[in-house]
C-alpha positions in Angstrom: 105.3 135.3 61.7 105.8 136.4 58.1 103.5 134.8 55.6 104.9 132.8 52.6 103.9 135.8 50.4 105.8 138.1 52.6 108.8 135.8 52.3 108.6 135.7 48.5 108.4 139.4 48.3 111.8 139.7 50.1 113.2 137.4 47.6 111.7 139.4 44.8 113.5 142.6 46.2 116.7 140.7 46.2 116.3 139.6 42.5 115.4 143.1 41.4 118.3 144.4 43.1 120.5 141.9 41.2 118.6 142.8 37.9 117.3 139.2 37.7 114.0 140.2 36.1 112.7 136.8 35.0 113.2 135.3 38.3 111.6 138.4 40.1 108.6 138.3 37.7 108.1 134.5 38.3 107.9 135.1 42.1 105.6 138.1 41.7 103.2 135.9 39.8 103.4 133.4 42.7 102.7 136.0 45.2 99.6 137.4 43.3 98.5 133.9 42.9 98.5 133.3 46.6 97.4 136.8 47.5 95.5 138.6 44.9 95.4 141.7 47.0 99.2 142.1 47.2 99.5 145.5 45.3 103.3 145.8 45.5 103.5 142.5 43.8 101.1 143.5 41.0 103.1 146.8 40.5 106.4 144.9 40.2 104.7 142.4 37.9 103.9 145.4 35.6 107.5 146.8 35.9 109.2 143.5 35.3 106.9 142.7 32.2 107.9 145.9 30.6 111.4 146.3 29.1 113.8 147.9 31.4 114.7 151.6 31.4 118.1 152.7 29.8 119.3 156.0 30.9 115.9 156.9 32.1 114.1 156.0 28.9 112.0 152.8 28.7 112.5 150.6 25.7 109.3 150.2 23.6 107.2 147.3 24.7 105.7 144.7 22.5 102.0 144.3 22.3 101.9 141.3 24.7 104.1 143.2 27.1 102.0 146.3 27.0 98.6 144.3 27.3 100.0 142.2 30.3 101.4 145.1 32.0 98.2 146.9 31.8 96.3 144.1 33.2 98.7 144.0 36.2 98.3 147.9 36.7 94.5 147.5 36.7 94.8 145.6 39.9 97.2 148.0 41.3 94.9 151.0 41.1 91.8 149.0 42.2 93.8 148.1 45.5 95.6 151.5 45.9 93.6 154.2 44.1 96.1 156.9 45.1 99.1 155.3 43.3 99.6 158.1 40.9 102.6 156.4 39.1 100.6 153.3 38.1 97.7 155.6 36.8 100.2 157.4 34.6 101.8 154.4 33.4 98.6 152.6 32.6 97.5 155.8 30.7 100.6 155.7 28.6 100.0 152.1 27.7 96.5 152.6 26.7 97.1 155.6 24.5 100.6 155.3 23.2 101.0 151.4 22.9 97.6 149.8 22.7 95.8 152.7 20.9 92.7 152.2 23.0 91.4 155.7 23.4 87.9 154.8 24.7 89.4 152.6 27.3 91.8 155.5 28.1 89.1 157.9 28.8 87.4 155.4 31.1 90.6 154.7 32.8 91.1 158.3 33.6 87.5 158.7 34.6 88.1 155.9 37.3 90.9 158.2 38.4 88.7 161.1 38.8 86.2 159.2 40.9 88.8 158.2 43.1 90.3 161.7 43.5 87.8 164.3 42.1 90.0 167.3 42.6 93.0 165.8 40.6 93.6 167.9 37.4 95.8 165.2 35.8 93.0 162.9 34.6 91.2 166.1 33.2 94.3 166.9 31.2 94.6 163.5 29.7 91.0 163.1 29.0 91.0 166.5 27.1 93.9 165.6 24.9 92.2 162.3 24.0 89.0 164.1 23.2 90.9 166.5 20.9 92.5 163.7 19.1 88.9 162.3 18.4 87.6 165.6 17.3 85.2 166.0 20.3 85.8 169.7 20.9 82.5 170.3 22.6 83.2 167.6 25.2 86.8 168.9 25.5 85.7 172.5 26.2 83.3 171.2 29.0 86.2 169.5 30.6 88.3 172.6 30.4 85.9 174.5 32.4 85.8 171.8 35.1 89.8 171.7 35.1 89.8 175.5 36.1 87.1 175.4 38.8 88.4 176.8 42.1 87.7 173.5 44.1 90.4 171.6 42.0 93.7 170.8 43.7 96.3 173.5 43.3 98.5 172.3 40.4 102.2 172.1 40.4 104.5 173.8 37.7 104.3 170.8 35.4 100.7 170.5 35.7 100.2 174.2 35.1 102.2 173.9 31.9 100.1 170.8 30.9 96.9 172.6 31.6 98.0 175.6 29.3 99.1 173.0 26.7 95.6 171.4 26.3 93.8 174.8 26.6 95.9 175.9 23.5 95.4 172.3 21.9 91.6 172.6 22.1 91.7 176.3 20.9 93.7 175.7 17.9 92.1 172.4 16.9 88.6 173.7 17.2 89.6 176.8 15.1 91.2 174.7 12.5 88.0 172.5 12.2 85.6 175.3 12.8 83.7 174.7 9.6 84.0 170.9 9.4 85.1 168.4 11.9 86.8 165.4 10.2 84.8 162.1 11.0 86.9 159.2 9.4 84.1 156.8 9.9 82.2 158.6 7.1 83.6 157.4 3.8 81.9 160.3 2.0 83.4 163.1 4.2 85.1 165.7 1.9 88.4 165.6 3.8 89.1 162.2 2.4 89.4 163.6 -1.0 91.9 166.2 0.2 93.9 163.4 2.2 93.9 161.2 -1.0 95.2 164.1 -3.1 97.9 164.8 -0.5 99.0 161.2 0.0 102.4 161.6 -1.7 103.4 164.4 0.6 104.7 164.1 4.2 103.7 166.9 6.6 106.0 169.9 6.9 108.3 169.7 9.9 108.5 172.5 12.4 112.2 173.1 11.7 111.6 173.5 7.8 108.7 175.9 8.5 110.9 177.9 10.9 113.5 178.3 8.3 111.3 178.9 5.4 108.6 181.2 7.0 109.7 182.4 10.4 113.4 183.3 9.8 113.2 185.1 6.6 110.5 187.5 8.2 112.6 188.0 11.3 115.6 188.6 9.3 113.9 191.3 7.0 112.5 193.2 10.0 115.7 192.7 12.0 117.7 194.3 9.2 115.4 197.3 8.9 115.5 197.8 12.6 119.4 197.6 12.6 119.5 200.1 9.9 117.2 202.5 11.8 118.3 202.4 15.3 121.3 199.9 15.5 124.0 202.6 15.1 124.8 202.7 18.9 125.5 200.0 21.5 122.1 200.7 23.1 120.5 200.5 19.6 122.3 197.2 19.0 120.9 195.8 22.2 117.5 197.0 21.5 117.7 195.4 18.0 118.8 192.2 19.6 115.7 192.1 21.9 113.4 193.0 19.1 114.6 190.1 17.0 114.1 187.8 20.0 110.6 189.2 20.5 109.8 188.7 16.7 111.0 185.3 16.6 108.9 184.3 19.5 105.9 186.1 18.3 105.9 185.0 14.7 106.7 181.4 15.7 103.6 181.4 18.1 101.4 183.2 15.4 102.6 180.8 12.7 101.8 177.7 14.7 98.3 177.8 13.5 99.4 178.1 9.9 101.6 175.0 10.2 98.7 173.1 11.6 96.6 174.1 8.8 99.4 173.2 6.2 99.6 169.8 7.9 95.9 169.2 8.4 96.0 166.3 5.9 98.5 164.6 8.1 96.5 165.2 11.2 93.3 164.0 9.6 94.9 160.8 8.8 96.2 160.5 12.4 92.6 160.8 13.6 91.6 158.1 11.2 94.4 155.7 12.7 93.2 156.5 16.0 89.5 155.8 15.2 90.6 152.5 13.7 92.8 151.5 16.7 90.1 152.3 19.2 87.1 151.0 17.3 88.9 147.8 16.2 87.6 148.4 12.7 89.1 149.9 9.4 88.1 153.1 7.7 91.4 153.8 5.6 91.3 152.6 2.0 94.0 150.1 0.7 95.3 152.6 -1.8 95.9 155.3 0.8 97.4 152.7 3.3 100.4 152.2 1.0 101.1 155.9 0.4 104.1 158.0 1.6 101.8 159.9 3.9 100.5 156.9 5.5 103.9 155.1 5.9 105.2 158.3 7.5 102.3 158.8 9.8 102.0 155.1 11.1 105.8 155.0 11.3 105.7 157.4 14.2 103.6 155.0 16.3 105.0 152.5 18.8 106.0 148.9 17.9 103.0 147.6 20.0 100.6 150.1 18.5 101.5 149.0 14.9 101.3 145.3 15.9 97.8 145.7 17.3 96.9 148.0 14.3 98.1 145.3 11.9 95.8 142.8 13.4 92.9 145.2 13.0 93.8 145.7 9.3 93.9 142.0 8.8 90.4 141.5 10.3 89.2 143.8 7.4 86.1 144.7 9.4 84.6 148.0 8.1 83.6 150.5 10.6 80.0 151.7 10.6 79.3 155.2 9.4 77.2 155.6 12.4 80.1 154.7 14.9 80.8 157.2 17.5 83.3 156.9 20.6 81.9 155.4 23.8 82.8 158.1 26.3 82.0 157.8 30.0 79.6 160.2 31.7 82.1 162.9 32.9 79.8 164.2 35.5 79.1 160.8 37.0 80.8 160.4 40.6 79.9 156.8 40.8 81.3 153.8 38.9 84.5 152.8 40.8 85.3 149.3 40.1 83.5 146.8 42.2 85.3 145.1 45.0 83.6 141.9 44.0 85.5 141.9 40.7 88.2 139.3 40.2 91.6 141.1 40.8 93.7 138.0 39.8 93.7 139.0 36.1 95.7 136.8 33.9 98.9 138.5 33.0 
């Protein structure tokens, strides 16, 4: 005989089919109250809390929605550690909408403990470490990611692996002489950021038109005059131009990053504020064109939480450093004795 929770779950599916989200969410909460180990109900709770998708793209959640959905997903992965979708959604909520980078590092560490050969948590951890300027730790994880005993990555994972490898390489080269630590109010990069506070970062499109395209045009014109007199020459010049555009674009990526370093530094400062819960950006800088542009790219939930941190006006300690998990630790999976019935 089906339990009451199972009966209610069938009702949930009917409400979801009819797009009756509030009714489905209310029943899911009843189910998890009766049966805290009902993983599908927890997962559906998170889905119903978050705004619905429109044409495959999800609307931005509020801070309350993001926090509540994350709480539900914690229960899902504790009960079903192989639920890849819930791990991914939880990671997105932590980084993009809650700005809790330390918590996100631990979140993905728990995934590594559940499945030590999965490359995805390593990719996510490396990206977070780069954002915080922790290049030594990121390099160590890069080596782990390419070890032979890791799972064979699919095409998308391979692309992401290459992306984070390049990210570490470019960022570490840019900050080879000095890694910006926003918690240090006397760091010399703060003077540069303040001098550049009226300038927004250069866009990639503008950079292509002002730097890449002129070089390609000049070299392409010379090549056309030298070898473009025949049909074969015209085709050869065409491929030369394509190769030049690709090569110069890649070579110029580091230059664009250097030009925009003041904006990248400010992004790190905002990340440090959001993950530490304390402030390090001055009031004068916070009202600038650069700051408004940078914070404007963040999600609504992130800005809502960040505004609360600013309102608390608690200054960060100069000795603050991110609390990162022991990446070589194979223990530490959430205790089964923990209360899974989180308040959502």
